[in-house]
N, C-alpha and C positions, 0 to 999 in steps of 0.2 A: 454876623453871630457875635455875641459878647458873653465872656465867661467873668462875672464878681464873685469875690469869695466874701463872705460874713462869721467871722467868728461865733460859734457858741462858747465854748470858752478853751483854757488854754492847750486843751488837744484834742478838740474837734470842730468842724467848722463846717459850714453850708456853702455849697457849689450851685451858683443860678447862670444857667443856660439858656439864653434868649436866642432863638432861631429866626430869624426874617424869609419871608418866599425866596426873595434871594438868593437866600442861601442855598437853599434843596430843590428850587427849579430843574436846575440844569439836570442834576442827577437825577430825579424825578421824570423828567421827560427821557432820557436815557434810560432808565427801567422800564417805563411804559414800553418805548419800543422794543427793548429786548425781549421783552416777554410777548409782544406782539408776536414776533418773527417765530417763536416756536409754539405757539398758542394754538390749538386745534378745537373749533366748537363746529356742532352740527349746522350744514349749509354755507359752511367756509371754507375753504382751504387753509391750508397750513399757510400761517404767516401773512393774511388777507382778510382778516378781523377787522372788521372799521377800530379805527383808535379810540373814537369816542365809545364805544362798546365795552372796549376792555378797560377803559378809564373807569367806567359806569360801575363795572361788575368788580373788578380789580385793583382800582387805585385805590383805596383806602389801605388794604393791606402793603400792597406794593409803597406806598409813601412813606408808612410804619418802619417797614423794613429802611429805606433809605435814610431817616430821622436817626433810627439808632445807628445807622452804622456813623450817620456824622458824628452823634453824641458819642462812641466811641473811642472814635482818632481823637477829634477836640477836647475831651476830658484826659487821655491817656497824653497829649501834646500839652497840655497846658499846666499837666503837673510834671513832666518833664523838666519842662521851660522853665517854672517856679522851683524847681530842685524840692519837692516837698517830701517830706520824710512820711509815707503814710503806711497804716496798717491794713493789709487789704487791697481790699479796690471801693470804689464810691458806690453806696448805695441807696438807691430814690429813698428820697425824705418822707416819713410817715406824717411826720405833722402840714405837709404840704401838697396841695392837689397841681399836677398837671396843667397848664394851660393853654388852653389854644381849641380850635372845633377841627375837628379832624373831616366832618361831614362837607364844610365849606374851609377848607384850609389858609391860614393865612399867616400869623407871625404866632409861634408857641415858645412857653417856658417849662422850662424843667428843672427842679430844685434835686440837687443828691447832698447827700452827708459824708463827709472824710474824719477818719480817723488819724491822728497823727502820732507816729512811733516817737518816745521819751528818751531824751538823753540822757547816756548813763557812763558814767566813771569805772575804767576797766583795770585802774593800775593798782598794783601789790604793793609793799614796801614791809620795812622788819615790822611794823606796827601792826600789821594782820598779822593774828598767829591762828595756827590751823594744827591738826594732828593729823599724824599720818599711823593708819594701824596696819601693823604686821602680824599675822599668827604663828603662833611658837609651834613647832612641830615638836609635838609628843613623843613619847617613846609608845603609847596606843597608836597612833596616825604612821609610824615609819614602822613597824610590826603588821599593822593593816598591808599597808604598801608593798613589803615587802613580800605577803603571802601572794597578795594580786603576782608580782614579779613570779613569784614560784610557780601557780598556776599555769601563767600565761606560756613559761617556758619549760612547762611538764611535758609529758609523755602518756599515753594509754597505755597499760598493763594488762597482764590475765590476773582477775580477783576468782578466789578458791568459792566464795556464796556469793550470794544477790546481797546488797547492803541500799541505804538508802540512796547514793548518788553513784547506781552504774549502768553502763547499757548492756542491759539481757537481749541475746540474741534465741529465738526459739524454734524451734518446726510446730509446724500446728495442724490440724485434722477435725473434722468437724464430728460431733458424735449424734447417733441417735437420741431417743430418749429414756431407752434401755442402758444406753451406757457405750453402745457398739459404735463401731467406727462402720460410719455413714459410706454406703457403697456407691464412687463416682460420687462423693461429696469434696468437700474444698478442702484443700491443703495448701502449705506455702509456708513462708518463712516469716519470722514479724520480729522487728527492734524494739526495745519496749525501753524508756528511760524514765527508772525509778523517781528520779525527783519530781516528776511531772502528777506522779498516781497520790490517789486518796489516799489518805492516814488508814483504813479500814483493809482497802486494796494492798496497799505496800505490806501491812502485817502479814498479809495471805500467804505472801513468795518469799520472804524475808528470811536469810538463811540456806535458800533452796539453794542446790549443787550441778555443777554441770552434770549431764543424763539424768537429772533426775527430771518426773514426770508429775503432772498433776490435770485438773478439768478447772475449766473459769469459761467465763462472757467474757471474749475476746474485746467487747466494749469497753471494758473496764479499765482496759491496758492501755488505751490509746489514747489520743486527745481528741478526734473527732469520725465519721464515717468517712469520708473525704479521705485522713490520713490513713486506715484501714482498707478501703479500697484501693486505695496506690500501691500498700507494701502487698496485697494480697492478689493485684491486677485483675480488679474485679470492677464493673459497671457501679457506679453509686447508687442506679437503681433495684441493683441484686440487693443490696444491702437491707432493704427492707424483708427477703425473703433469709437473711441471716439465722443459721443456727444458735440457739442460745445458749449452747454448750462447746468448747472445744478441749480436745486433750492436746496438751502444749510438752514437747522435750526439750528441756537447754541446751544448747549445742554450744553456748560460748557466754562468758561472763566479763566484761572490760569496766577497769573503772581509771578515773585519771590521776597522776600519782605526780604531786609538786615536784620540779626538781629542787635535787640536793644544794646544799651554799657552799658550792665549790668552786674552782678554778673554769671547770667548764661552763657553770652559770656567769661569771663574771665574766668570762671571753664572749658569750653567746651574747649579753647583754652590752656592753659598751665596748667590745673588740677585745683582739687579741693580746694581753700582755697590759691593758690599759688599767686593770686593778688587779691586784695580788693577794689581797688576804680581807677577811669578811668585815674587818675594821674599815677598811679604806670603803667596801662594798656597800656598808651601812651608811656610810657617811656622805656618798654620793647619790644616794635614796634620799638621804633628808634634803640635801641639795635640791633636789628634783619636787620635792613637795613644796617647798620653800618656794620656789620660782613658779610652780601651778598655781600659790596663795597668790603670790606678789600681783597676780594680774585680778584677783578679788580686791586687794588693797586698793590696785589703781581704781576699778571701778567704784570702791567704796569713796576714794579718795575727791574722786569728780564727784558722788552726788553731794560730799560735804561739802567743796566748793560752790557748788550751785547753790547749797544752800547758806551758805556765808553771803554772796556779794548779793544774790537779791535780798536777804535781809540787810546787809548794810547797804544797799543803794535804794531798794525799796520802789524800783521803776513806775512811774504813775501811766496810769492805762487809762482811755477815757472807755470804762466800762459800760457806759449807756449804749456808745457806737458797736463795741465788742455783742454786746448780748442780741442787738440789731441782727449784726451780720452774722453771727451764728445760727440764729434760727432760721434765718435766710432758707438755711442746710440742715435744719434740725427736723426731726417728724413732728407733726404738727400735733399729734395729742400726747407728746411727750409730759409727764407729771413737772409741777412748777420745782418741787422741791429736788428730783432728780436733775432737772435744765440746771437749777444753783450748782451742786456737783459738777456737773459736765464742767459747767466756765469757771469754776475755781480751776479745775486740773486744768483744763485750757490756757486761764490766764497765768497761771506757775510756768507751764510749758514756755507760753508766750516772753513770758520773762527772762527765761536762759535763755532762749532763742536770739532774743537783742542783743542780751550778753556776750553771746557766743560770737556772735557776729560783727559785734564792735571787737572783740578780741581778736578776731583774725585779721581783720581788714589793720587795727592800729597797730598787733603786733607781729604783721606780716608774716603769718603764720600759713604755711603752704605744706601740702603734701605731693610729692612727684610719683609719676607710675611707677618708675623704679624702687620704692621703698616699698610702696603697695604691692608689686612683684617678689622681691624681698622680704615681705611679713609673710607670704603666702606660700612659696618657696620653703620658707623653715616650718610654716605647719607642717606641710608634707616633708619635709626629712624627719620632722618628730614621728611621725605618724609609721612612718618607713621603719624606722628604729626599732617602735614598740614591737612592731609585730616582724621583726626580722626580717624585714624585705633589704635588698639591696639598692641604693640610692643610684637612680640613674644619672645620665651626662648632668653637663650644667644645662647646655643648651636644651634637650628633653626637659628639662625641671623647668626652667621659664616658659618653653611653650607649653606645659601643663600649668601652670600658675598664671599665665596670660588668657586661658582656655578659663578657667576657674572667674578671673576677673569679668570675664563677659556675661557673668550671669548677675541679674542686678542686683540682688539680696545679698550673693557674697560681696558685693564691690563695697554696696554700703558698708557692710559690718566693717571689713576690713577699713576704710577710707574715714569712718566713725570713728577706729580704732585708737587710728595712726594722729587724729587730729586731738583725740583725747588726751593720748598721752604726750604729744606737744604741750599743749594748753595745761596740764600737770606739772611738767618740766618749769615750764616759764614759772608760774604760780610756787613753787619748791624754791627756785630761784629768788626770787622776788620775795618772795614772806618770808618771816617767823613760820618751821613745820617741823613739830616737834613727833619723832618717830616714839610711838609704843607698841611694845611687843603685849599681843593680848590671848589669853586659852581660844581657842574656836569658838564655844560657848559665849564668852564674850564679845568676840567678833561679831556674831551672828546678833547678839542681843540690840548690837549699834545698829547694825545696818537693818534692822528692822525696826526702829526708833523714829517716832514720828516726827516729823519737819518742825 
């Protein structure tokens, strides 16, 4: 077997693979015999079909399999031995036809096209200038977050009358057309969430009080027939025969009351004695919002690093090869304009991936398993605190975190975040990075800006 490389240009080349008969004969004969041993044809016992008949009927396909196996192995070996830094994998050349006679096999020649990855520089110094955007936590954001905390730590209390945001409990009984109660009719209890009602329906029951009675179609007061059937303990099929009108008597009205801003709330949210006045409580909440926004700042900084270094380096790619490579896995009927847009997105992502991998390699950036476990643990602890759930012991938390990391999607998200954080830290250390505090709207505007 002979493999030769011919340059097309600086970023692509042809590999010509010449296979002689003595290269594949032994493997081909072995494939024929192996196939014969398991072959069953009418008139012959298994393994007793004449070899000539096997070769005549199945030889061409077995030869193709053997040569394809040899091609795959030899191409991989050639690329590894010659340390070729390629993109994707070799693809059959569209400009060259395979040489060889499959009916009278002798020597064959196959031509493949390769695309080479470009060399990129991933160093940063103080001449590289970037901005790091921070979101200003204004009073409006603070008040909205404070209200969320008060709502989350509030409690259900009895209300005097039906309001827009109440839970109403009522006894119901079905009526005849003349307004009388049906004998052996449908009765029971239902719960009504007024926030889910249509405006015209809500208007009919606003202001009603406990023990007040009124008549209405129950379907207007619930989300679905399934919901109503469950509340009344009826079969869903029976809902078709449900009377149009029911008499309702309100038995209870509940509403959610936000927690007062007092020591009880401070202790519930942050632990007993941690916060002792409203000013300190508000400042801690402001810090929490800033920390949540910090993750968005990190994502945007990573995006800006990507743009900056791609624009700085402009990594040249073998576009002709990559388009051929991409078409092999694309829909045949794809619109040319749509294909070009997909390719531009693919090209940009590939440029960054090459730079990203180079940075990981040259800067020896690694994420350890314990770092991933600690990250998941931290997220879990934040959720437990948010909902007032006691934090389990260390060993239990570690086991829970490991369980989450068994999920491929979760593990990828966690490791991606940690790699991004390490690369962001590297750039902050080496480059000139100016922190700029902007309003939330300005931050979004920059985040949505075009490359």
